[in-house]
PDB file with one MODEL, atoms N, CA, C and O in Angstrom:
MODEL        1
ATOM      1  N   MET A   1     -16.109 -67.468  44.457  1.00  0.00           N
ATOM      2  CA  MET A   1     -15.366 -66.468  45.200  1.00  0.00           C
ATOM      3  C   MET A   1     -14.583 -67.112  46.340  1.00  0.00           C
ATOM      4  O   MET A   1     -13.429 -66.759  46.584  1.00  0.00           O
ATOM      5  N   ASP A   2     -15.212 -68.056  47.035  1.00  0.00           N
ATOM      6  CA  ASP A   2     -14.559 -68.710  48.167  1.00  0.00           C
ATOM      7  C   ASP A   2     -13.389 -69.580  47.718  1.00  0.00           C
ATOM      8  O   ASP A   2     -12.341 -69.598  48.362  1.00  0.00           O
ATOM      9  N   SER A   3     -13.571 -70.305  46.604  1.00  0.00           N
ATOM     10  CA  SER A   3     -12.474 -71.144  46.107  1.00  0.00           C
ATOM     11  C   SER A   3     -11.322 -70.285  45.595  1.00  0.00           C
ATOM     12  O   SER A   3     -10.160 -70.683  45.682  1.00  0.00           O
ATOM     13  N   GLU A   4     -11.642 -69.111  45.063  1.00  0.00           N
ATOM     14  CA  GLU A   4     -10.609 -68.197  44.600  1.00  0.00           C
ATOM     15  C   GLU A   4      -9.780 -67.686  45.783  1.00  0.00           C
ATOM     16  O   GLU A   4      -8.560 -67.555  45.683  1.00  0.00           O
ATOM     17  N   LYS A   5     -10.446 -67.403  46.888  1.00  0.00           N
ATOM     18  CA  LYS A   5      -9.749 -66.942  48.091  1.00  0.00           C
ATOM     19  C   LYS A   5      -8.890 -68.067  48.678  1.00  0.00           C
ATOM     20  O   LYS A   5      -7.769 -67.820  49.120  1.00  0.00           O
ATOM     21  N   ASN A   6      -9.401 -69.281  48.685  1.00  0.00           N
ATOM     22  CA  ASN A   6      -8.628 -70.438  49.159  1.00  0.00           C
ATOM     23  C   ASN A   6      -7.399 -70.674  48.285  1.00  0.00           C
ATOM     24  O   ASN A   6      -6.325 -71.016  48.781  1.00  0.00           O
ATOM     25  N   ASN A   7      -7.577 -70.485  46.972  1.00  0.00           N
ATOM     26  CA  ASN A   7      -6.470 -70.649  46.034  1.00  0.00           C
ATOM     27  C   ASN A   7      -5.391 -69.601  46.298  1.00  0.00           C
ATOM     28  O   ASN A   7      -4.201 -69.915  46.283  1.00  0.00           O
ATOM     29  N   ALA A   8      -5.806 -68.351  46.540  1.00  0.00           N
ATOM     30  CA  ALA A   8      -4.845 -67.285  46.827  1.00  0.00           C
ATOM     31  C   ALA A   8      -4.124 -67.541  48.152  1.00  0.00           C
ATOM     32  O   ALA A   8      -2.921 -67.304  48.265  1.00  0.00           O
ATOM     33  N   THR A   9      -4.862 -68.024  49.152  1.00  0.00           N
ATOM     34  CA  THR A   9      -4.250 -68.335  50.439  1.00  0.00           C
ATOM     35  C   THR A   9      -3.231 -69.459  50.309  1.00  0.00           C
ATOM     36  O   THR A   9      -2.150 -69.384  50.892  1.00  0.00           O
ATOM     37  N   ALA A  10      -3.560 -70.487  49.560  1.00  0.00           N
ATOM     38  CA  ALA A  10      -2.629 -71.604  49.349  1.00  0.00           C
ATOM     39  C   ALA A  10      -1.388 -71.145  48.581  1.00  0.00           C
ATOM     40  O   ALA A  10      -0.275 -71.588  48.864  1.00  0.00           O
ATOM     41  N   TYR A  11      -1.589 -70.263  47.619  1.00  0.00           N
ATOM     42  CA  TYR A  11      -0.463 -69.734  46.841  1.00  0.00           C
ATOM     43  C   TYR A  11       0.501 -68.978  47.749  1.00  0.00           C
ATOM     44  O   TYR A  11       1.712 -69.185  47.672  1.00  0.00           O
ATOM     45  N   TRP A  12      -0.019 -68.109  48.605  1.00  0.00           N
ATOM     46  CA  TRP A  12       0.843 -67.319  49.468  1.00  0.00           C
ATOM     47  C   TRP A  12       1.480 -68.161  50.561  1.00  0.00           C
ATOM     48  O   TRP A  12       2.600 -67.874  50.982  1.00  0.00           O
ATOM     49  N   LYS A  13       0.792 -69.192  51.026  1.00  0.00           N
ATOM     50  CA  LYS A  13       1.422 -70.102  51.993  1.00  0.00           C
ATOM     51  C   LYS A  13       2.613 -70.804  51.356  1.00  0.00           C
ATOM     52  O   LYS A  13       3.669 -70.929  51.977  1.00  0.00           O
ATOM     53  N   ALA A  14       2.445 -71.260  50.118  1.00  0.00           N
ATOM     54  CA  ALA A  14       3.542 -71.922  49.414  1.00  0.00           C
ATOM     55  C   ALA A  14       4.680 -70.945  49.153  1.00  0.00           C
ATOM     56  O   ALA A  14       5.851 -71.309  49.264  1.00  0.00           O
ATOM     57  N   ASN A  15       4.344 -69.713  48.810  1.00  0.00           N
ATOM     58  CA  ASN A  15       5.350 -68.685  48.560  1.00  0.00           C
ATOM     59  C   ASN A  15       6.146 -68.381  49.828  1.00  0.00           C
ATOM     60  O   ASN A  15       7.375 -68.309  49.783  1.00  0.00           O
ATOM     61  N   VAL A  16       5.463 -68.203  50.948  1.00  0.00           N
ATOM     62  CA  VAL A  16       6.141 -67.910  52.216  1.00  0.00           C
ATOM     63  C   VAL A  16       6.990 -69.094  52.656  1.00  0.00           C
ATOM     64  O   VAL A  16       8.078 -68.899  53.199  1.00  0.00           O
ATOM     65  N   ARG A  17       6.516 -70.321  52.433  1.00  0.00           N
ATOM     66  CA  ARG A  17       7.297 -71.511  52.768  1.00  0.00           C
ATOM     67  C   ARG A  17       8.587 -71.555  51.951  1.00  0.00           C
ATOM     68  O   ARG A  17       9.650 -71.877  52.481  1.00  0.00           O
ATOM     69  N   LEU A  18       8.492 -71.233  50.667  1.00  0.00           N
ATOM     70  CA  LEU A  18       9.668 -71.218  49.801  1.00  0.00           C
ATOM     71  C   LEU A  18      10.664 -70.146  50.248  1.00  0.00           C
ATOM     72  O   LEU A  18      11.868 -70.397  50.305  1.00  0.00           O
ATOM     73  N   ILE A  19      10.160 -68.958  50.564  1.00  0.00           N
ATOM     74  CA  ILE A  19      11.026 -67.874  51.028  1.00  0.00           C
ATOM     75  C   ILE A  19      11.706 -68.262  52.337  1.00  0.00           C
ATOM     76  O   ILE A  19      12.897 -68.008  52.516  1.00  0.00           O
ATOM     77  N   THR A  20      10.960 -68.873  53.248  1.00  0.00           N
ATOM     78  CA  THR A  20      11.527 -69.294  54.527  1.00  0.00           C
ATOM     79  C   THR A  20      12.648 -70.311  54.322  1.00  0.00           C
ATOM     80  O   THR A  20      13.699 -70.213  54.955  1.00  0.00           O
ATOM     81  N   CYS A  21      12.431 -71.270  53.454  1.00  0.00           N
ATOM     82  CA  CYS A  21      13.469 -72.275  53.176  1.00  0.00           C
ATOM     83  C   CYS A  21      14.713 -71.627  52.581  1.00  0.00           C
ATOM     84  O   CYS A  21      15.833 -71.968  52.961  1.00  0.00           O
ATOM     85  N   CYS A  22      14.526 -70.704  51.660  1.00  0.00           N
ATOM     86  CA  CYS A  22      15.667 -70.012  51.055  1.00  0.00           C
ATOM     87  C   CYS A  22      16.426 -69.191  52.097  1.00  0.00           C
ATOM     88  O   CYS A  22      17.656 -69.147  52.075  1.00  0.00           O
ATOM     89  N   LEU A  23      15.703 -68.543  53.004  1.00  0.00           N
ATOM     90  CA  LEU A  23      16.358 -67.757  54.045  1.00  0.00           C
ATOM     91  C   LEU A  23      17.124 -68.639  55.034  1.00  0.00           C
ATOM     92  O   LEU A  23      18.183 -68.248  55.526  1.00  0.00           O
ATOM     93  N   VAL A  24      16.594 -69.819  55.322  1.00  0.00           N
ATOM     94  CA  VAL A  24      17.298 -70.740  56.216  1.00  0.00           C
ATOM     95  C   VAL A  24      18.607 -71.201  55.574  1.00  0.00           C
ATOM     96  O   VAL A  24      19.645 -71.245  56.233  1.00  0.00           O
ATOM     97  N   VAL A  25      18.552 -71.542  54.296  1.00  0.00           N
ATOM     98  CA  VAL A  25      19.775 -71.950  53.590  1.00  0.00           C
ATOM     99  C   VAL A  25      20.761 -70.783  53.550  1.00  0.00           C
ATOM    100  O   VAL A  25      21.956 -70.974  53.777  1.00  0.00           O
ATOM    101  N   TRP A  26      20.272 -69.589  53.267  1.00  0.00           N
ATOM    102  CA  TRP A  26      21.119 -68.395  53.233  1.00  0.00           C
ATOM    103  C   TRP A  26      21.815 -68.189  54.575  1.00  0.00           C
ATOM    104  O   TRP A  26      23.021 -67.946  54.613  1.00  0.00           O
ATOM    105  N   ALA A  27      21.071 -68.283  55.674  1.00  0.00           N
ATOM    106  CA  ALA A  27      21.649 -68.081  57.001  1.00  0.00           C
ATOM    107  C   ALA A  27      22.653 -69.181  57.337  1.00  0.00           C
ATOM    108  O   ALA A  27      23.708 -68.909  57.910  1.00  0.00           O
ATOM    109  N   LEU A  28      22.327 -70.411  56.983  1.00  0.00           N
ATOM    110  CA  LEU A  28      23.230 -71.525  57.263  1.00  0.00           C
ATOM    111  C   LEU A  28      24.554 -71.370  56.521  1.00  0.00           C
ATOM    112  O   LEU A  28      25.625 -71.586  57.090  1.00  0.00           O
ATOM    113  N   VAL A  29      24.470 -70.996  55.253  1.00  0.00           N
ATOM    114  CA  VAL A  29      25.692 -70.869  54.453  1.00  0.00           C
ATOM    115  C   VAL A  29      26.519 -69.668  54.896  1.00  0.00           C
ATOM    116  O   VAL A  29      27.728 -69.789  55.096  1.00  0.00           O
ATOM    117  N   SER A  30      25.881 -68.512  55.049  1.00  0.00           N
ATOM    118  CA  SER A  30      26.660 -67.307  55.351  1.00  0.00           C
ATOM    119  C   SER A  30      27.094 -67.253  56.808  1.00  0.00           C
ATOM    120  O   SER A  30      28.282 -67.088  57.087  1.00  0.00           O
ATOM    121  N   PHE A  31      26.174 -67.385  57.728  1.00  0.00           N
ATOM    122  CA  PHE A  31      26.502 -67.249  59.146  1.00  0.00           C
ATOM    123  C   PHE A  31      27.009 -68.565  59.728  1.00  0.00           C
ATOM    124  O   PHE A  31      27.968 -68.581  60.500  1.00  0.00           O
ATOM    125  N   GLY A  32      26.359 -69.673  59.352  1.00  0.00           N
ATOM    126  CA  GLY A  32      26.737 -70.962  59.912  1.00  0.00           C
ATOM    127  C   GLY A  32      28.085 -71.442  59.436  1.00  0.00           C
ATOM    128  O   GLY A  32      29.004 -71.610  60.238  1.00  0.00           O
ATOM    129  N   PHE A  33      28.217 -71.667  58.127  1.00  0.00           N
ATOM    130  CA  PHE A  33      29.466 -72.208  57.595  1.00  0.00           C
ATOM    131  C   PHE A  33      30.596 -71.184  57.612  1.00  0.00           C
ATOM    132  O   PHE A  33      31.751 -71.540  57.843  1.00  0.00           O
ATOM    133  N   GLY A  34      30.272 -69.920  57.372  1.00  0.00           N
ATOM    134  CA  GLY A  34      31.314 -68.896  57.292  1.00  0.00           C
ATOM    135  C   GLY A  34      31.820 -68.419  58.632  1.00  0.00           C
ATOM    136  O   GLY A  34      32.966 -67.980  58.730  1.00  0.00           O
ATOM    137  N   ILE A  35      30.989 -68.493  59.687  1.00  0.00           N
ATOM    138  CA  ILE A  35      31.385 -67.940  60.986  1.00  0.00           C
ATOM    139  C   ILE A  35      31.350 -69.001  62.090  1.00  0.00           C
ATOM    140  O   ILE A  35      32.380 -69.305  62.693  1.00  0.00           O
ATOM    141  N   LEU A  36      30.173 -69.560  62.352  1.00  0.00           N
ATOM    142  CA  LEU A  36      30.020 -70.458  63.497  1.00  0.00           C
ATOM    143  C   LEU A  36      30.747 -71.790  63.328  1.00  0.00           C
ATOM    144  O   LEU A  36      31.409 -72.259  64.255  1.00  0.00           O
ATOM    145  N   LEU A  37      30.630 -72.388  62.169  1.00  0.00           N
ATOM    146  CA  LEU A  37      31.232 -73.709  61.942  1.00  0.00           C
ATOM    147  C   LEU A  37      32.617 -73.633  61.308  1.00  0.00           C
ATOM    148  O   LEU A  37      33.173 -74.662  60.927  1.00  0.00           O
ATOM    149  N   ARG A  38      33.179 -72.440  61.189  1.00  0.00           N
ATOM    150  CA  ARG A  38      34.478 -72.292  60.553  1.00  0.00           C
ATOM    151  C   ARG A  38      35.572 -73.112  61.224  1.00  0.00           C
ATOM    152  O   ARG A  38      36.367 -73.729  60.514  1.00  0.00           O
ATOM    153  N   PRO A  39      35.659 -73.155  62.566  1.00  0.00           N
ATOM    154  CA  PRO A  39      36.711 -73.984  63.177  1.00  0.00           C
ATOM    155  C   PRO A  39      36.579 -75.470  62.833  1.00  0.00           C
ATOM    156  O   PRO A  39      37.585 -76.166  62.695  1.00  0.00           O
ATOM    157  N   MET A  40      35.347 -75.954  62.696  1.00  0.00           N
ATOM    158  CA  MET A  40      35.154 -77.368  62.352  1.00  0.00           C
ATOM    159  C   MET A  40      35.539 -77.650  60.904  1.00  0.00           C
ATOM    160  O   MET A  40      35.945 -78.764  60.574  1.00  0.00           O
ATOM    161  N   LEU A  41      35.412 -76.645  60.038  1.00  0.00           N
ATOM    162  CA  LEU A  41      35.715 -76.817  58.620  1.00  0.00           C
ATOM    163  C   LEU A  41      37.162 -76.479  58.285  1.00  0.00           C
ATOM    164  O   LEU A  41      37.562 -76.551  57.124  1.00  0.00           O
ATOM    165  N   ALA A  42      37.950 -76.109  59.297  1.00  0.00           N
ATOM    166  CA  ALA A  42      39.327 -75.655  59.061  1.00  0.00           C
ATOM    167  C   ALA A  42      40.219 -76.759  58.506  1.00  0.00           C
ATOM    168  O   ALA A  42      41.190 -76.459  57.811  1.00  0.00           O
ATOM    169  N   GLY A  43      39.927 -78.002  58.785  1.00  0.00           N
ATOM    170  CA  GLY A  43      40.788 -79.094  58.337  1.00  0.00           C
ATOM    171  C   GLY A  43      40.565 -79.518  56.895  1.00  0.00           C
ATOM    172  O   GLY A  43      41.344 -80.306  56.359  1.00  0.00           O
ATOM    173  N   ILE A  44      39.529 -79.016  56.265  1.00  0.00           N
ATOM    174  CA  ILE A  44      39.208 -79.399  54.887  1.00  0.00           C
ATOM    175  C   ILE A  44      39.769 -78.342  53.941  1.00  0.00           C
ATOM    176  O   ILE A  44      39.388 -77.174  54.013  1.00  0.00           O
ATOM    177  N   ALA A  45      40.662 -78.749  53.065  1.00  0.00           N
ATOM    178  CA  ALA A  45      41.307 -77.806  52.144  1.00  0.00           C
ATOM    179  C   ALA A  45      40.530 -77.678  50.843  1.00  0.00           C
ATOM    180  O   ALA A  45      40.153 -78.674  50.226  1.00  0.00           O
ATOM    181  N   VAL A  46      40.297 -76.432  50.435  1.00  0.00           N
ATOM    182  CA  VAL A  46      39.630 -76.136  49.159  1.00  0.00           C
ATOM    183  C   VAL A  46      40.359 -74.958  48.525  1.00  0.00           C
ATOM    184  O   VAL A  46      40.410 -73.874  49.106  1.00  0.00           O
ATOM    185  N   GLY A  47      40.917 -75.162  47.351  1.00  0.00           N
ATOM    186  CA  GLY A  47      41.573 -74.074  46.634  1.00  0.00           C
ATOM    187  C   GLY A  47      42.719 -73.424  47.381  1.00  0.00           C
ATOM    188  O   GLY A  47      42.930 -72.218  47.254  1.00  0.00           O
ATOM    189  N   GLY A  48      43.460 -74.191  48.152  1.00  0.00           N
ATOM    190  CA  GLY A  48      44.609 -73.658  48.858  1.00  0.00           C
ATOM    191  C   GLY A  48      44.292 -73.018  50.200  1.00  0.00           C
ATOM    192  O   GLY A  48      45.188 -72.475  50.846  1.00  0.00           O
ATOM    193  N   THR A  49      43.039 -73.070  50.634  1.00  0.00           N
ATOM    194  CA  THR A  49      42.650 -72.524  51.926  1.00  0.00           C
ATOM    195  C   THR A  49      41.649 -73.470  52.584  1.00  0.00           C
ATOM    196  O   THR A  49      41.221 -74.448  51.972  1.00  0.00           O
ATOM    197  N   ASP A  50      41.281 -73.181  53.816  1.00  0.00           N
ATOM    198  CA  ASP A  50      40.340 -74.093  54.472  1.00  0.00           C
ATOM    199  C   ASP A  50      38.896 -73.796  54.028  1.00  0.00           C
ATOM    200  O   ASP A  50      38.591 -72.703  53.550  1.00  0.00           O
ATOM    201  N   LEU A  51      38.031 -74.780  54.196  1.00  0.00           N
ATOM    202  CA  LEU A  51      36.656 -74.693  53.704  1.00  0.00           C
ATOM    203  C   LEU A  51      35.869 -73.585  54.392  1.00  0.00           C
ATOM    204  O   LEU A  51      35.043 -72.943  53.742  1.00  0.00           O
ATOM    205  N   GLY A  52      36.090 -73.336  55.673  1.00  0.00           N
ATOM    206  CA  GLY A  52      35.381 -72.269  56.379  1.00  0.00           C
ATOM    207  C   GLY A  52      35.692 -70.902  55.797  1.00  0.00           C
ATOM    208  O   GLY A  52      34.790 -70.087  55.600  1.00  0.00           O
ATOM    209  N   PHE A  53      36.971 -70.647  55.520  1.00  0.00           N
ATOM    210  CA  PHE A  53      37.367 -69.379  54.900  1.00  0.00           C
ATOM    211  C   PHE A  53      36.784 -69.270  53.501  1.00  0.00           C
ATOM    212  O   PHE A  53      36.339 -68.198  53.093  1.00  0.00           O
ATOM    213  N   TRP A  54      36.786 -70.374  52.765  1.00  0.00           N
ATOM    214  CA  TRP A  54      36.237 -70.367  51.416  1.00  0.00           C
ATOM    215  C   TRP A  54      34.760 -70.009  51.437  1.00  0.00           C
ATOM    216  O   TRP A  54      34.308 -69.217  50.610  1.00  0.00           O
ATOM    217  N   PHE A  55      33.984 -70.588  52.384  1.00  0.00           N
ATOM    218  CA  PHE A  55      32.571 -70.254  52.499  1.00  0.00           C
ATOM    219  C   PHE A  55      32.383 -68.784  52.843  1.00  0.00           C
ATOM    220  O   PHE A  55      31.475 -68.137  52.320  1.00  0.00           O
ATOM    221  N   ALA A  56      33.226 -68.251  53.714  1.00  0.00           N
ATOM    222  CA  ALA A  56      33.098 -66.856  54.109  1.00  0.00           C
ATOM    223  C   ALA A  56      33.404 -65.915  52.946  1.00  0.00           C
ATOM    224  O   ALA A  56      32.847 -64.819  52.885  1.00  0.00           O
ATOM    225  N   GLN A  57      34.272 -66.317  52.027  1.00  0.00           N
ATOM    226  CA  GLN A  57      34.671 -65.434  50.937  1.00  0.00           C
ATOM    227  C   GLN A  57      33.918 -65.705  49.631  1.00  0.00           C
ATOM    228  O   GLN A  57      33.166 -64.847  49.169  1.00  0.00           O
ATOM    229  N   GLN A  58      34.107 -66.868  49.039  1.00  0.00           N
ATOM    230  CA  GLN A  58      33.509 -67.153  47.745  1.00  0.00           C
ATOM    231  C   GLN A  58      32.263 -68.030  47.830  1.00  0.00           C
ATOM    232  O   GLN A  58      31.315 -67.837  47.069  1.00  0.00           O
ATOM    233  N   GLY A  59      32.261 -68.973  48.731  1.00  0.00           N
ATOM    234  CA  GLY A  59      31.171 -69.948  48.785  1.00  0.00           C
ATOM    235  C   GLY A  59      29.822 -69.340  49.085  1.00  0.00           C
ATOM    236  O   GLY A  59      28.812 -69.769  48.526  1.00  0.00           O
ATOM    237  N   SER A  60      29.787 -68.350  49.955  1.00  0.00           N
ATOM    238  CA  SER A  60      28.506 -67.732  50.280  1.00  0.00           C
ATOM    239  C   SER A  60      27.951 -66.965  49.078  1.00  0.00           C
ATOM    240  O   SER A  60      26.742 -66.972  48.848  1.00  0.00           O
ATOM    241  N   ILE A  61      28.809 -66.316  48.323  1.00  0.00           N
ATOM    242  CA  ILE A  61      28.355 -65.578  47.142  1.00  0.00           C
ATOM    243  C   ILE A  61      27.816 -66.540  46.092  1.00  0.00           C
ATOM    244  O   ILE A  61      26.764 -66.292  45.504  1.00  0.00           O
ATOM    245  N   ILE A  62      28.527 -67.630  45.857  1.00  0.00           N
ATOM    246  CA  ILE A  62      28.059 -68.629  44.890  1.00  0.00           C
ATOM    247  C   ILE A  62      26.741 -69.232  45.357  1.00  0.00           C
ATOM    248  O   ILE A  62      25.845 -69.470  44.546  1.00  0.00           O
ATOM    249  N   SER A  63      26.619 -69.479  46.642  1.00  0.00           N
ATOM    250  CA  SER A  63      25.377 -70.020  47.194  1.00  0.00           C
ATOM    251  C   SER A  63      24.225 -69.037  47.028  1.00  0.00           C
ATOM    252  O   SER A  63      23.107 -69.446  46.714  1.00  0.00           O
ATOM    253  N   PHE A  64      24.482 -67.742  47.237  1.00  0.00           N
ATOM    254  CA  PHE A  64      23.441 -66.730  47.081  1.00  0.00           C
ATOM    255  C   PHE A  64      22.929 -66.696  45.645  1.00  0.00           C
ATOM    256  O   PHE A  64      21.723 -66.603  45.415  1.00  0.00           O
ATOM    257  N   ILE A  65      23.830 -66.770  44.697  1.00  0.00           N
ATOM    258  CA  ILE A  65      23.430 -66.783  43.290  1.00  0.00           C
ATOM    259  C   ILE A  65      22.612 -68.040  42.988  1.00  0.00           C
ATOM    260  O   ILE A  65      21.619 -67.981  42.262  1.00  0.00           O
ATOM    261  N   GLY A  66      23.032 -69.174  43.547  1.00  0.00           N
ATOM    262  CA  GLY A  66      22.264 -70.412  43.376  1.00  0.00           C
ATOM    263  C   GLY A  66      20.874 -70.311  43.975  1.00  0.00           C
ATOM    264  O   GLY A  66      19.911 -70.813  43.394  1.00  0.00           O
ATOM    265  N   ILE A  67      20.756 -69.666  45.133  1.00  0.00           N
ATOM    266  CA  ILE A  67      19.451 -69.489  45.773  1.00  0.00           C
ATOM    267  C   ILE A  67      18.544 -68.617  44.910  1.00  0.00           C
ATOM    268  O   ILE A  67      17.347 -68.883  44.806  1.00  0.00           O
ATOM    269  N   ILE A  68      19.102 -67.577  44.293  1.00  0.00           N
ATOM    270  CA  ILE A  68      18.309 -66.700  43.427  1.00  0.00           C
ATOM    271  C   ILE A  68      17.737 -67.490  42.251  1.00  0.00           C
ATOM    272  O   ILE A  68      16.550 -67.375  41.948  1.00  0.00           O
ATOM    273  N   PHE A  69      18.569 -68.285  41.590  1.00  0.00           N
ATOM    274  CA  PHE A  69      18.089 -69.072  40.456  1.00  0.00           C
ATOM    275  C   PHE A  69      17.091 -70.139  40.901  1.00  0.00           C
ATOM    276  O   PHE A  69      16.102 -70.390  40.212  1.00  0.00           O
ATOM    277  N   PHE A  70      17.345 -70.766  42.045  1.00  0.00           N
ATOM    278  CA  PHE A  70      16.414 -71.760  42.576  1.00  0.00           C
ATOM    279  C   PHE A  70      15.060 -71.129  42.879  1.00  0.00           C
ATOM    280  O   PHE A  70      14.020 -71.692  42.539  1.00  0.00           O
ATOM    281  N   TYR A  71      15.070 -69.960  43.516  1.00  0.00           N
ATOM    282  CA  TYR A  71      13.823 -69.268  43.851  1.00  0.00           C
ATOM    283  C   TYR A  71      13.038 -68.904  42.587  1.00  0.00           C
ATOM    284  O   TYR A  71      11.823 -69.098  42.535  1.00  0.00           O
ATOM    285  N   ALA A  72      13.718 -68.384  41.584  1.00  0.00           N
ATOM    286  CA  ALA A  72      13.044 -68.023  40.333  1.00  0.00           C
ATOM    287  C   ALA A  72      12.436 -69.258  39.667  1.00  0.00           C
ATOM    288  O   ALA A  72      11.307 -69.206  39.178  1.00  0.00           O
ATOM    289  N   TRP A  73      13.170 -70.355  39.648  1.00  0.00           N
ATOM    290  CA  TRP A  73      12.679 -71.597  39.038  1.00  0.00           C
ATOM    291  C   TRP A  73      11.451 -72.126  39.779  1.00  0.00           C
ATOM    292  O   TRP A  73      10.449 -72.487  39.162  1.00  0.00           O
ATOM    293  N   LYS A  74      11.543 -72.167  41.127  1.00  0.00           N
ATOM    294  CA  LYS A  74      10.422 -72.672  41.923  1.00  0.00           C
ATOM    295  C   LYS A  74       9.206 -71.746  41.836  1.00  0.00           C
ATOM    296  O   LYS A  74       8.074 -72.229  41.817  1.00  0.00           O
ATOM    297  N   MET A  75       9.411 -70.450  41.784  1.00  0.00           N
ATOM    298  CA  MET A  75       8.287 -69.520  41.680  1.00  0.00           C
ATOM    299  C   MET A  75       7.597 -69.654  40.327  1.00  0.00           C
ATOM    300  O   MET A  75       6.374 -69.537  40.249  1.00  0.00           O
ATOM    301  N   ASN A  76       8.349 -69.895  39.270  1.00  0.00           N
ATOM    302  CA  ASN A  76       7.728 -70.130  37.963  1.00  0.00           C
ATOM    303  C   ASN A  76       6.855 -71.380  37.997  1.00  0.00           C
ATOM    304  O   ASN A  76       5.753 -71.386  37.448  1.00  0.00           O
ATOM    305  N   LYS A  77       7.349 -72.440  38.644  1.00  0.00           N
ATOM    306  CA  LYS A  77       6.555 -73.655  38.785  1.00  0.00           C
ATOM    307  C   LYS A  77       5.311 -73.400  39.647  1.00  0.00           C
ATOM    308  O   LYS A  77       4.227 -73.897  39.343  1.00  0.00           O
ATOM    309  N   LEU A  78       5.476 -72.630  40.712  1.00  0.00           N
ATOM    310  CA  LEU A  78       4.364 -72.308  41.603  1.00  0.00           C
ATOM    311  C   LEU A  78       3.322 -71.453  40.887  1.00  0.00           C
ATOM    312  O   LEU A  78       2.121 -71.661  41.060  1.00  0.00           O
ATOM    313  N   ASP A  79       3.771 -70.509  40.098  1.00  0.00           N
ATOM    314  CA  ASP A  79       2.853 -69.669  39.325  1.00  0.00           C
ATOM    315  C   ASP A  79       2.028 -70.506  38.347  1.00  0.00           C
ATOM    316  O   ASP A  79       0.826 -70.288  38.196  1.00  0.00           O
ATOM    317  N   LYS A  80       2.682 -71.464  37.684  1.00  0.00           N
ATOM    318  CA  LYS A  80       1.965 -72.333  36.746  1.00  0.00           C
ATOM    319  C   LYS A  80       0.962 -73.222  37.497  1.00  0.00           C
ATOM    320  O   LYS A  80      -0.148 -73.450  37.018  1.00  0.00           O
ATOM    321  N   LYS A  81       1.354 -73.712  38.656  1.00  0.00           N
ATOM    322  CA  LYS A  81       0.485 -74.576  39.428  1.00  0.00           C
ATOM    323  C   LYS A  81      -0.795 -73.858  39.861  1.00  0.00           C
ATOM    324  O   LYS A  81      -1.879 -74.441  39.838  1.00  0.00           O
ATOM    325  N   PHE A  82      -0.663 -72.601  40.254  1.00  0.00           N
ATOM    326  CA  PHE A  82      -1.820 -71.841  40.728  1.00  0.00           C
ATOM    327  C   PHE A  82      -2.409 -70.935  39.635  1.00  0.00           C
ATOM    328  O   PHE A  82      -3.277 -70.106  39.911  1.00  0.00           O
ATOM    329  N   ASP A  83      -1.939 -71.097  38.421  1.00  0.00           N
ATOM    330  CA  ASP A  83      -2.454 -70.370  37.238  1.00  0.00           C
ATOM    331  C   ASP A  83      -2.409 -68.853  37.422  1.00  0.00           C
ATOM    332  O   ASP A  83      -3.384 -68.153  37.150  1.00  0.00           O
ATOM    333  N   VAL A  84      -1.265 -68.362  37.885  1.00  0.00           N
ATOM    334  CA  VAL A  84      -1.054 -66.921  38.015  1.00  0.00           C
ATOM    335  C   VAL A  84       0.195 -66.482  37.242  1.00  0.00           C
ATOM    336  O   VAL A  84       0.789 -65.447  37.544  1.00  0.00           O
ATOM    337  N   GLU A  85       0.583 -67.278  36.245  1.00  0.00           N
ATOM    338  CA  GLU A  85       1.775 -66.947  35.489  1.00  0.00           C
ATOM    339  C   GLU A  85       1.534 -65.746  34.577  1.00  0.00           C
ATOM    340  O   GLU A  85       0.396 -65.391  34.269  1.00  0.00           O
ATOM    341  N   GLU A  86       2.626 -65.140  34.160  1.00  0.00           N
ATOM    342  CA  GLU A  86       2.530 -63.952  33.323  1.00  0.00           C
ATOM    343  C   GLU A  86       2.037 -64.297  31.941  1.00  0.00           C
ATOM    344  O   GLU A  86       1.895 -63.412  31.097  1.00  0.00           O
TER     345      GLU A  86
ENDMDL
END
């Protein structure tokens, strides 16, 4: 019973760590690159516009989709590691 509880605690710690990392990347891409760092990225041209504008419009959406797939992939690996897969 005690090892089962330790296993569940370790699983949720790993899950929360993964979610935290994904949220940090999400905030950096959407708020950081799209808003705060936009003036610094203005000199880099991507697709006929500057990189800051690109992140604010298309780059953040592409990054969000990438984060979703990354999270699903890592959670499947985590589920297998802790033997809680479907």
